[in-house]
C-alpha positions in Angstrom: -0.1 0.0 -0.1 1.3 3.3 -1.0 1.4 6.0 1.7 0.1 9.5 1.1 1.6 12.7 2.4 -0.4 16.0 2.4 1.6 19.0 1.7 0.1 22.3 2.8 1.9 25.4 1.3 0.8 28.9 1.0 1.8 32.5 2.1 2.3 33.7 5.6 -0.9 34.1 7.4 -3.1 32.0 4.9 -4.2 29.5 7.6 -1.8 26.7 6.8 -1.5 25.9 10.6 -5.1 25.6 11.4 -5.7 23.5 8.2 -2.8 21.2 9.1 -4.4 20.3 12.5 -7.8 19.6 10.9 -6.2 17.4 8.3 -4.1 15.7 11.0 -7.3 15.1 13.2 -9.2 13.8 10.2 -6.6 11.4 8.8 -5.2 10.5 12.3 -1.9 12.1 11.1 1.1 14.0 12.4 2.7 17.5 11.3 6.1 18.1 10.1 7.0 21.7 10.4 8.3 23.2 7.2 8.9 26.7 8.5 12.6 27.5 8.6 12.2 29.9 11.4 10.1 27.7 13.6 12.7 25.0 13.9 14.5 27.0 16.5 13.8 26.6 20.2 12.6 30.1 21.3 11.2 33.2 19.6 7.8 31.6 19.5 6.0 34.9 19.1 8.4 36.3 16.6 7.8 33.1 14.4 4.0 32.9 15.3 4.8 29.3 16.4 1.9 27.0 17.3 1.4 26.7 20.9 1.2 23.3 22.8 -2.5 24.0 23.3 -3.2 24.7 19.7 -1.5 21.4 18.8 -4.6 19.7 20.4 -2.5 16.6 21.0 -1.2 16.2 17.4 2.5 15.3 17.2 4.4 18.0 15.5 8.0 17.3 14.2 10.8 19.6 13.4 9.4 22.3 15.7 11.5 24.0 18.4 14.3 21.4 17.9 17.4 23.6 17.3 19.1 25.8 19.8 19.1 29.6 18.9 22.9 29.5 19.0 23.1 26.8 16.3 22.9 26.9 12.5 20.6 24.7 10.4 20.9 24.0 6.8 18.3 22.8 4.2 20.3 19.5 3.9 19.9 19.0 7.6 16.1 19.6 7.4 15.9 17.2 4.4 17.7 14.5 6.2 15.5 14.8 9.3 12.5 15.1 7.2 13.2 11.9 5.3 13.9 10.2 8.5 10.6 11.2 10.0 8.6 10.3 6.8 10.0 6.9 7.0 9.0 6.3 10.5 5.6 7.6 9.8 4.8 5.0 7.1 6.1 2.3 9.5 3.8 3.6 12.3 0.9 3.6 9.9 1.6 0.0 8.9 1.6 -0.9 12.6 -1.6 0.9 13.3 -3.4 -0.8 10.3 -1.9 -4.2 11.4 -3.3 -3.6 15.0 -6.8 -2.6 13.5 -6.9 -5.8 11.4 -5.8 -7.9 14.4 -8.6 -6.6 16.5 -11.1 -7.5 13.8 -9.6 -10.9 13.2 -9.7 -11.7 17.0 -13.4 -10.5 17.1 -14.3 -12.6 14.2 -12.7 -15.7 15.9 -15.0 -15.2 19.0 -13.1 -12.7 21.2 -16.3 -11.1 22.7 -17.7 -14.6 23.7 -14.5 -15.8 25.1 -14.2 -12.7 27.1 -17.9 -12.8 28.3 -17.2 -16.4 29.5 -14.1 -15.5 31.4 -16.0 -12.5 33.0 -18.7 -14.8 34.0 -16.2 -17.5 35.3 -14.6 -14.7 37.4 -18.0 -14.0 39.0 -18.3 -10.6 37.1 -15.4 -9.3 39.0 -13.5 -7.0 36.6 -11.0 -6.2 39.3 -9.3 -9.8 38.8 -5.9 -9.4 37.3 -7.0 -11.7 34.3 -9.7 -9.3 33.5 -7.1 -6.6 33.0 -5.7 -8.2 29.8 -6.1 -5.9 26.7 -9.6 -6.3 25.3 -11.1 -7.4 28.6 -11.9 -4.1 30.2 -13.2 -2.7 26.8 -15.5 -5.7 26.2 -16.7 -5.8 29.9 -17.8 -2.2 29.4 -19.7 -3.3 26.2 -21.3 -6.1 28.1 -22.3 -3.5 30.7 -23.9 -1.5 28.1 -21.4 1.4 28.6 -19.9 1.2 25.0 -21.4 0.6 21.6 -19.9 -2.2 19.6 -18.0 0.2 17.3 -16.7 2.2 20.2 -15.4 -1.0 21.8 -13.5 -1.9 18.7 -12.2 1.5 18.4 -11.0 1.6 22.0 -9.4 -1.8 21.7 -7.5 -0.7 18.7 -6.4 2.4 20.7 -5.4 0.4 23.7 -3.4 -2.0 21.4 -1.5 1.0 19.9 -0.7 2.4 23.4 0.5 -1.2 24.5 2.6 -1.6 21.2 4.2 2.0 21.8 5.1 1.0 25.3 6.4 -2.4 24.3 8.5 -0.7 21.5 9.9 1.8 24.0 10.9 -1.0 26.4 12.8 -2.8 23.7 
């Protein structure tokens, strides 16, 4: 599957930053800064740098990464940008795999298995075995707290978080 990159270009003050946030939210993406002045750590007002609260949880790359005393070249930017782009498709592939994995497990009877285990544990979700990925989400579904689709989405998100933690430990 070929990965897509959305480039947002335009003159200063044309709304590129706001659009990048909307696009990242819509496509579960991340932002790579291409403003040569915003690469420097500091001068946030002078460069009209996006604030952490304006980032609304969207990961931003190449933003405030270089000390004001350092020089930075286009070659350095290209090298870093290419490295980040390579990491993003890898991450996208992992997320796609995790989504498909949750669906495969569901098709094989994950909901029924967890429901039976929950019953066997006398409906005690505090049991250690009921903390395994998928159990808390499906128990919430069984209690009517989550819809089926929300349960699947939550399980995918939990798997992504766990995969990231595991990757960081390795």
